[in-house]
C-alpha positions in Angstrom: -35.7 -26.3 -136.5 -34.3 -25.0 -133.2 -33.3 -27.7 -130.8 -35.0 -27.7 -127.4 -32.1 -28.8 -125.2 -34.1 -28.8 -122.0 -36.2 -31.7 -123.3 -33.4 -33.5 -125.0 -31.3 -33.4 -121.9 -34.2 -34.6 -119.8 -34.8 -37.7 -122.0 -31.1 -38.5 -122.0 -31.0 -38.4 -118.2 -34.2 -40.4 -118.0 -32.7 -43.2 -120.0 -30.2 -43.7 -117.2 -32.9 -44.3 -114.5 -34.2 -47.6 -113.1 -37.7 -46.5 -114.2 -36.6 -46.3 -117.8 -35.1 -49.8 -117.5 -38.4 -51.1 -116.2 -40.3 -49.6 -119.1 -37.8 -51.1 -121.5 -38.6 -54.5 -120.1 -42.4 -53.8 -119.7 -43.5 -51.0 -122.1 -46.5 -48.8 -121.9 -49.4 -50.0 -124.0 -51.1 -47.1 -125.8 -54.7 -47.8 -127.0 -56.5 -45.4 -129.4 -59.4 -45.8 -131.9 -57.6 -43.6 -134.5 -54.1 -42.6 -135.6 -53.1 -40.2 -138.3 -50.2 -42.2 -139.6 -50.4 -41.4 -143.3 -53.0 -39.3 -145.1 -53.8 -42.2 -147.5 -54.6 -44.6 -144.6 -58.2 -44.2 -143.4 -57.2 -44.6 -139.7 -58.2 -41.2 -138.4 -61.0 -38.7 -138.4 -59.8 -35.6 -136.6 -57.8 -34.2 -133.7 -57.6 -37.3 -131.6 -56.0 -39.2 -134.5 -53.6 -36.3 -135.3 -52.6 -36.2 -131.6 -52.1 -39.9 -131.4 -49.9 -39.9 -134.5 -47.8 -37.1 -133.1 -47.5 -38.8 -129.8 -46.4 -42.2 -131.3 -43.7 -40.4 -133.4 -42.5 -38.4 -130.4 -42.1 -41.6 -128.3 -40.2 -43.3 -131.1 -37.9 -40.2 -131.5 -37.2 -40.1 -127.8 -36.6 -43.8 -127.5 -39.5 -44.3 -125.1 -40.9 -47.9 -125.1 -44.5 -47.5 -126.3 -46.7 -50.3 -127.7 -49.5 -48.6 -129.8 -52.6 -50.5 -130.7 -55.6 -49.5 -133.0 -57.8 -50.8 -135.8 -57.2 -51.0 -139.5 -60.2 -49.5 -141.3 -61.1 -49.7 -144.9 -62.9 -46.3 -144.9 -62.8 -43.2 -142.8 -64.7 -40.0 -142.4 -62.0 -37.8 -143.8 -61.0 -37.1 -147.4 -57.7 -38.8 -148.1 -54.9 -38.4 -150.6 -54.1 -40.8 -153.4 -50.8 -42.0 -152.1 -52.2 -45.4 -151.2 -49.3 -47.5 -152.4 -46.9 -45.5 -150.3 -48.9 -46.1 -147.2 -49.3 -49.8 -148.0 -45.6 -50.1 -148.2 -45.5 -49.1 -144.5 -48.0 -51.8 -143.5 -46.8 -55.3 -142.9 -48.5 -58.5 -141.8 -47.5 -59.5 -138.3 -46.1 -63.0 -138.2 -45.0 -65.3 -135.4 -41.7 -67.1 -134.9 -43.0 -69.9 -137.2 -43.6 -67.4 -140.0 -47.4 -67.7 -139.6 -49.8 -64.8 -139.7 -50.9 -63.6 -136.2 -54.7 -64.1 -135.9 -56.4 -62.9 -132.8 -59.6 -64.6 -131.5 -62.2 -62.2 -129.9 -65.5 -63.2 -128.3 -68.2 -60.9 -129.7 -71.8 -61.8 -128.9 -72.2 -65.5 -129.4 -69.4 -65.9 -131.9 -65.6 -65.9 -132.0 -64.4 -63.3 -134.4 -60.9 -63.5 -136.0 -58.7 -60.5 -136.5 -55.6 -60.2 -138.6 -52.7 -58.2 -137.2 -50.9 -55.5 -139.1 -47.8 -53.5 -138.2 -47.4 -49.9 -139.5 -43.8 -48.6 -139.4 -42.2 -45.3 -140.1 -38.6 -44.9 -139.0 -38.8 -46.1 -135.4 -42.5 -45.4 -134.9 -44.7 -48.5 -134.8 -48.5 -49.1 -134.5 -50.3 -52.5 -134.4 -53.6 -52.5 -136.2 -56.4 -55.2 -136.1 -58.5 -56.1 -139.1 -61.5 -58.4 -139.4 -61.8 -58.3 -143.2 -60.5 -61.8 -143.6 -61.9 -65.0 -145.2 -62.1 -66.8 -141.8 -64.9 -64.5 -140.7 -68.6 -64.5 -141.4 -69.5 -61.7 -144.0 -71.1 -59.5 -141.2 -68.0 -59.8 -139.0 -65.7 -58.8 -141.9 -67.6 -55.5 -141.8 -66.6 -54.7 -138.2 -63.4 -52.9 -139.1 -64.8 -51.5 -142.4 -65.3 -47.9 -141.3 -63.9 -45.7 -138.5 -66.7 -44.6 -136.1 -69.3 -46.6 -137.9 -72.7 -45.0 -137.6 -74.3 -48.5 -137.1 -74.4 -48.7 -133.3 -74.1 -52.5 -133.2 -71.0 -52.4 -135.4 -69.6 -49.5 -133.3 -69.9 -51.7 -130.2 -68.2 -54.6 -131.9 -65.3 -52.3 -132.9 -64.8 -51.3 -129.3 -64.8 -54.9 -128.1 -62.3 -55.7 -130.9 -60.0 -52.8 -129.9 -60.1 -53.5 -126.2 -60.2 -57.3 -125.9 -58.5 -58.0 -129.3 -55.8 -55.4 -128.7 -55.0 -56.8 -125.3 -54.9 -60.4 -126.7 -52.7 -59.3 -129.6 -50.0 -58.0 -127.2 -50.2 -61.2 -125.2 -49.7 -63.3 -128.4 -46.7 -61.2 -129.3 -45.2 -61.9 -125.8 -45.4 -58.3 -124.5 -46.1 -57.7 -120.8 -47.1 -54.0 -120.5 -46.4 -52.2 -117.3 -49.1 -49.6 -118.0 -52.2 -49.6 -120.2 -53.0 -46.1 -121.4 -56.7 -45.7 -122.6 -57.4 -42.8 -124.9 -61.1 -42.1 -124.7 -63.4 -44.9 -123.7 -63.2 -46.7 -127.0 -60.8 -49.4 -125.7 -62.2 -49.7 -122.2 -63.1 -53.4 -122.7 -59.5 -54.3 -122.3 -60.1 -53.7 -118.6 -62.2 -56.9 -118.6 -59.2 -58.9 -119.9 -57.0 -57.5 -117.1 -59.7 -58.4 -114.6 -59.8 -61.9 -116.0 -56.0 -62.3 -115.6 -56.0 -60.9 -112.1 -58.7 -63.4 -111.0 -56.5 -66.2 -112.4 -53.1 -65.1 -111.2 -54.1 -63.5 -107.9 -56.7 -66.2 -107.2 -59.2 -63.5 -106.1 -62.8 -62.7 -106.6 -64.2 -60.3 -109.2 -64.3 -57.3 -106.9 -60.7 -57.7 -105.7 -59.6 -58.4 -109.2 -61.0 -55.1 -110.3 -58.9 -53.3 -107.7 -55.7 -55.2 -108.9 -56.5 -54.4 -112.5 -56.9 -50.7 -111.8 -53.3 -50.5 -110.8 -52.3 -51.1 -114.5 -54.6 -48.6 -116.1 -54.6 -44.8 -116.8 -57.3 -43.0 -118.7 -57.2 -39.8 -120.8 -60.5 -38.1 -121.6 -60.1 -36.1 -124.7 -63.5 -34.4 -125.1 -66.6 -33.3 -123.3 -68.7 -33.4 -126.4 -71.4 -36.1 -126.1 -70.3 -37.8 -129.4 -67.0 -38.7 -127.7 -68.7 -40.3 -124.7 -69.8 -43.7 -126.0 -73.0 -45.0 -124.3 -75.0 -48.2 -125.1 -78.0 -49.8 -123.4 -77.0 -52.3 -120.7 -79.1 -54.9 -122.5 -77.1 -54.4 -125.7 -73.8 -54.7 -123.7 -75.1 -57.9 -122.1 -75.8 -59.5 -125.5 -72.4 -58.6 -126.9 -70.3 -59.7 -124.0 -72.0 -63.0 -123.4 -69.0 -65.2 -124.2 -66.6 -62.8 -122.5 -68.6 -63.1 -119.3 -68.6 -66.9 -119.5 -64.7 -66.8 -119.8 -64.5 -64.8 -116.6 -67.2 -67.0 -115.0 -69.5 -64.0 -114.2 -73.0 -63.0 -115.0 -73.5 -60.1 -117.3 -74.8 -57.8 -114.6 -71.4 -57.9 -112.8 -69.9 -56.4 -115.9 -72.6 -53.9 -116.9 -72.6 -52.5 -113.4 -69.1 -51.3 -113.9 -70.1 -48.9 -116.6 -73.6 -48.0 -115.4 -74.6 -44.4 -115.2 -75.4 -43.4 -111.6 -78.7 -41.8 -112.8 -79.7 -44.7 -115.0 -78.4 -48.2 -114.5 -79.9 -49.1 -117.9 -77.3 -47.0 -119.6 -73.7 -48.3 -120.0 -71.0 -45.7 -120.5 -67.6 -46.5 -121.8 -66.3 -43.4 -120.1 -67.7 -44.5 -116.8 -66.1 -47.9 -117.2 -62.7 -46.2 -118.0 -62.9 -44.0 -114.9 -63.9 -46.8 -112.6 -61.1 -49.1 -113.7 -58.2 -46.7 -113.9 -55.8 -45.7 -111.2 -55.2 -42.2 -112.7 -57.1 -40.0 -115.2 -56.4 -36.8 -116.9 -57.9 -34.1 -119.2 -56.0 -32.5 -122.0 -55.9 -28.9 -120.9 -56.4 -26.9 -117.7 -59.9 -25.6 -118.7 -60.9 -29.1 -119.8 -60.0 -30.5 -116.4 -62.1 -27.8 -114.7 -65.1 -28.6 -116.8 -64.6 -32.3 -116.4 -64.6 -32.1 -112.6 -68.1 -30.6 -112.8 -69.4 -33.5 -114.9 -67.6 -36.2 -112.9 -67.3 -34.6 -109.4 -66.3 -37.9 -107.8 -63.2 -38.4 -110.0 -59.7 -37.0 -109.4 -58.8 -35.6 -112.8 -55.4 -34.1 -113.5 -54.5 -32.3 -116.7 -51.7 -32.6 -119.3 -52.2 -30.0 -122.0 -51.8 -31.4 -125.5 -49.0 -30.5 -127.8 -47.7 -31.1 -131.3 -44.8 -33.0 -132.8 -42.4 -30.1 -133.7 -40.4 -32.2 -136.2 -43.5 -33.1 -138.2 -45.2 -29.7 -138.2 -42.2 -27.3 -138.4 -42.0 -25.9 -142.0 -39.6 -23.0 -141.2 -36.6 -25.2 -141.9 -34.2 -22.8 -143.6 -32.4 -21.4 -140.5 -29.8 -19.7 -142.8 -32.5 -17.1 -143.4 -32.6 -15.3 -140.0 -35.7 -13.2 -140.6 -38.7 -15.3 -139.7 -40.9 -13.3 -142.1 -38.8 -14.3 -145.1 -39.0 -17.9 -144.0 -42.7 -17.6 -143.5 -43.1 -16.2 -147.0 -41.7 -19.4 -148.5 -44.5 -21.3 -146.8 -47.0 -18.7 -147.8 -46.1 -19.1 -151.5 -46.8 -22.8 -151.2 -50.2 -21.9 -149.8 -50.8 -19.5 -152.7 -49.9 -22.3 -155.1 -52.4 -24.6 -153.4 -55.1 -21.9 -153.6 -54.5 -21.5 -157.4 -54.5 -25.3 -158.0 -57.5 -26.2 -155.9 -59.7 -23.1 -156.4 -58.3 -21.1 -159.3 -57.8 -17.9 -157.3 -54.6 -15.9 -157.8 -53.5 -14.0 -154.6 -50.5 -12.0 -153.7 -48.0 -13.0 -151.0 -48.5 -9.6 -149.2 -52.2 -10.2 -148.9 -53.4 -10.8 -145.3 -54.5 -14.4 -145.2 -56.8 -15.8 -142.5 -57.3 -19.5 -142.2 -60.0 -21.6 -140.5 -59.3 -25.3 -141.0 -60.3 -28.3 -138.8 -63.3 -30.6 -138.4 -66.5 -28.9 -139.5 -68.7 -29.4 -136.5 -71.2 -27.1 -134.7 -69.2 -26.5 -131.5 -66.1 -25.4 -133.4 -68.3 -22.6 -134.9 -66.9 -22.1 -138.4 -69.7 -19.6 -139.1 -68.9 -17.4 -136.1 -66.7 -15.0 -138.1 -69.3 -14.9 -140.9 -72.3 -14.0 -138.8 -72.3 -10.5 -140.3 -71.4 -10.7 -144.0 -72.0 -7.0 -144.7 -69.4 -6.1 -142.0 -66.8 -8.4 -143.5 -67.4 -6.8 -146.9 -67.0 -3.4 -145.4 -63.8 -4.3 -143.6 -62.4 -5.8 -146.8 -63.4 -2.7 -148.9 -61.8 -0.3 -146.4 -58.6 -2.3 -145.7 -55.3 -0.9 -147.0 -54.3 -4.5 -147.8 -56.4 -7.2 -149.4 -57.8 -9.6 -146.8 -58.4 -13.3 -147.7 -60.2 -15.9 -145.8 -59.7 -19.7 -146.3 -62.0 -22.4 -144.9 -61.2 -26.1 -145.1 -61.7 -29.3 -143.3 -62.6 -33.0 -143.7 -66.1 -33.3 -145.2 -66.6 -37.0 -145.2 -68.5 -38.9 -147.8 -71.6 -36.7 -147.6 -71.2 -32.9 -147.5 -72.4 -31.6 -144.2 -74.9 -28.7 -143.9 -72.1 -26.5 -142.4 -70.0 -27.0 -145.5 -72.9 -26.3 -147.8 -73.7 -23.1 -145.9 -70.1 -21.9 -146.0 -69.8 -22.6 -149.8 -73.1 -20.8 -150.4 -72.0 -17.7 -148.5 -68.7 -17.6 -150.4 -70.4 -18.1 -153.7 -73.1 -15.5 -153.2 -71.5 -12.9 -151.0 -67.8 -13.3 -150.5 -66.2 -14.0 -153.9 -62.8 -12.6 -154.1 -62.5 -12.5 -150.3 -63.1 -16.1 -149.1 -62.7 -19.6 -150.5 -63.2 -23.2 -149.4 -60.3 -25.5 -150.1 -61.5 -29.0 -150.8 -59.8 -32.4 -150.4 -58.6 -31.8 -146.9 -55.8 -34.1 -145.8 -52.8 -34.0 -143.4 -50.7 -32.7 -146.3 -53.1 -29.8 -147.0 -53.2 -29.2 -143.2 -49.5 -28.8 -143.2 -49.6 -26.2 -146.0 -52.4 -24.3 -144.4 -50.9 -24.1 -140.9 -47.5 -23.1 -142.3 -48.8 -20.5 -144.7 -51.5 -18.7 -142.7 -50.8 -15.1 -141.4 -53.6 -15.4 -138.9 -55.2 -18.6 -137.7 -58.9 -18.4 -136.8 -60.0 -20.5 -133.8 -63.6 -20.1 -132.9 -64.9 -22.8 -130.6 -67.7 -22.2 -128.1 -65.9 -21.9 -124.8 -66.0 -25.0 -122.8 -66.3 -27.4 -125.7 -62.8 -27.5 -127.2 -60.9 -29.8 -124.9 -57.6 -28.4 -126.2 -57.2 -27.9 -129.9 -53.8 -28.0 -131.5 -54.2 -26.4 -135.0 -53.3 -23.0 -133.6 -50.1 -24.5 -132.1 -49.1 -25.7 -135.6 -49.7 -22.3 -137.0 -47.8 -20.6 -134.2 -44.9 -22.9 -134.6 -44.6 -21.5 -138.2 -45.0 -17.9 -137.1 -48.8 -17.7 -137.6 -50.6 -15.5 -135.2 -54.0 -16.6 -133.7 -57.3 -14.9 -133.4 -59.1 -17.1 -131.0 -61.8 -17.5 -128.4 -60.5 -18.3 -124.9 -60.9 -22.0 -125.0 -58.7 -25.1 -124.8 -55.0 -24.3 -124.7 -55.8 -20.7 -125.4 -57.0 -20.5 -121.8 -53.5 -21.0 -120.6 -51.7 -18.2 -122.5 -52.0 -14.5 -122.6 -53.3 -12.8 -125.8 -49.9 -11.1 -126.3 -48.2 -14.5 -126.5 -50.2 -15.9 -129.4 -51.9 -13.0 -131.2 -55.3 -11.9 -130.1 -58.0 -13.5 -127.9 -61.7 -12.5 -127.7 -63.9 -13.1 -124.8 -67.2 -13.5 -126.7 -67.5 -16.9 -128.2 -71.1 -16.6 -129.2 -71.0 -13.5 -131.4 -68.4 -12.7 -134.1 -68.6 -8.9 -133.6 -65.7 -8.7 -131.2 -63.6 -10.9 -133.5 -64.3 -8.7 -136.5 -63.6 -5.6 -134.5 -60.1 -6.9 -133.6 -59.5 -7.6 -137.2 -60.5 -4.1 -138.2 -58.9 -2.1 -135.4 -55.8 -4.2 -134.5 -54.8 -6.8 -137.0 -55.1 -5.0 -140.3 -53.3 -1.8 -139.1 -50.5 -3.8 -137.5 -50.1 -5.9 -140.6 -50.1 -2.8 -142.9 -47.4 -1.2 -140.7 -45.4 -4.5 -140.9 -45.3 -4.5 -144.7 -43.6 -1.1 -144.5 -40.7 -2.6 -142.6 -41.0 -6.4 -142.6 -37.5 -7.1 -141.2 -38.1 -5.3 -137.8 -41.8 -4.9 -137.2 -44.0 -5.5 -134.2 -45.7 -8.2 -136.3 -42.4 -10.0 -136.8 -41.6 -9.8 -133.0 -45.0 -11.4 -132.3 -44.2 -14.2 -134.9 -40.9 -14.9 -133.1 -42.6 -14.9 -129.7 -45.3 -17.3 -130.6 -42.9 -19.7 -132.3 -40.7 -19.8 -129.2 -43.7 -20.3 -127.0 -44.9 -23.4 -128.9 -41.4 -25.0 -129.1 -40.8 -24.4 -125.3 -44.3 -25.2 -124.0 -46.6 -26.9 -126.4 -44.6 -29.7 -128.0 -45.2 -33.5 -127.7 -41.7 -33.6 -126.1 -43.3 -31.8 -123.1 -46.4 -33.9 -123.3 -44.5 -37.2 -123.3 -42.3 -36.0 -120.4 -45.4 -35.0 -118.3 -47.1 -38.4 -119.0 -44.0 -40.2 -117.9 -43.6 -38.1 -114.7 -47.3 -37.6 -113.7 -48.9 -40.9 -114.8 -46.6 -43.6 -116.1 -43.9 -43.7 -113.3 -46.5 -43.4 -110.4 -48.5 -46.2 -112.0 -45.4 -48.3 -112.5 -44.4 -48.0 -108.9 -47.7 -49.0 -107.3 -48.2 -52.3 -109.0 -46.9 -55.7 -109.9 -46.3 -57.1 -113.4 -47.1 -60.7 -114.1 -47.0 -62.8 -117.3 -50.0 -62.4 -119.5 -51.2 -65.6 -121.1 
């Protein structure tokens, strides 16, 4: 892996500053509902978890003081590997100075729920996880942390109270006094109420003034515009679940529900609205995402920090003694071919042109876009001078979605020998797919993909992208990453690019793979990702744009 001296030098210099010393004393608390820590741990469902896992590892690698907090689930939506024992070895019970297990008490509804604290560690990276599946709890309360993004709305709300209030209280029990609280999505927004409670106590101020003090501690990152990511509940439901919490703050429920009320309907409580109202700074995760966000929330000042990937984790072109990037790519492609043979039984050649579509299988990501004219795909394949192969994959959850069923049916009935669906998706399989793909297919409906990082992972390993102009793709020129199409609602333009541009260029490349236009494009996209789309750059920007300004505008007091 090439070193990026610009970022390494920046972090070395940053450690000499007074700001770094302040963070070392009072770290940044990073709250997220999901983390991709290990593919055998059911603590993630998709891109948010992958990003959080990459970010935590980057902060540890750079020596930046980050306290990461989430929930430990028993089940998740994604298919996981069988390496459960390996993951368990990285999980440890959190104990206090008296060698007693740390148990956090959280007011949910009319009951006090207990949560056990776990610590996941890998090298220097650490994440605290809360778990309600303990004997001290009522059987129903033991179910709170059972499943990530529980479809039961009552349980989902309990999870968000547990993450926000419980996560805040866990850090207090451990003696940490954070300088900044970083909310990722609105899932942890209830921690704002804990901060308000402490401001009322320490500043001896009323609720309204305490909210203004609390804001100075909090930043909020919105990761999606998709409705599923914007948690809303009825205000009546919120009132019933925060009853004890309101009593602790000596407030009536309406004072709290007003903070998250929709402007158009005060009976709807939005976790995103609460997060915006009680944060000093907020950001989107790409330039286009920020532009779209400002139209939805016109009264908010929304900056953007485009997502990136952890280069150390996702870089599979490791043999730098082989100078030609194509030869190094072929090593990864052979691993992909082995996976295809083992999982599907197909035997392909390393010179075949392999397209890959792999991510969460949801409507706005449009996995069927490229397949909306099967006859044309068959024609392209038949006329191509090189065999073309298409791989689909992604987490399917416990029940197969209609999208997955449709893709499998199309492959079985029309595209045998051309396309396959790779099952048992996991982070390990994702690493093989992103490293081995010749062309990465990215097909979101423009305006719906906040950023997307799978194409970055492919690009890091020399894979070229064929993409709609959404998310991070909005910030690069087509020549830098591969090919970009303007029509995100019809696959015709995409198939035309394959037929007229990609196949001829790849065929010419095979004639002289050491010095081809294709190889030059591979080298270009790899450099682009390392220089501009790594979590090194992401962490640096969060420190400069959000963490330091927040640190400088507020006080830090002891959290009881």
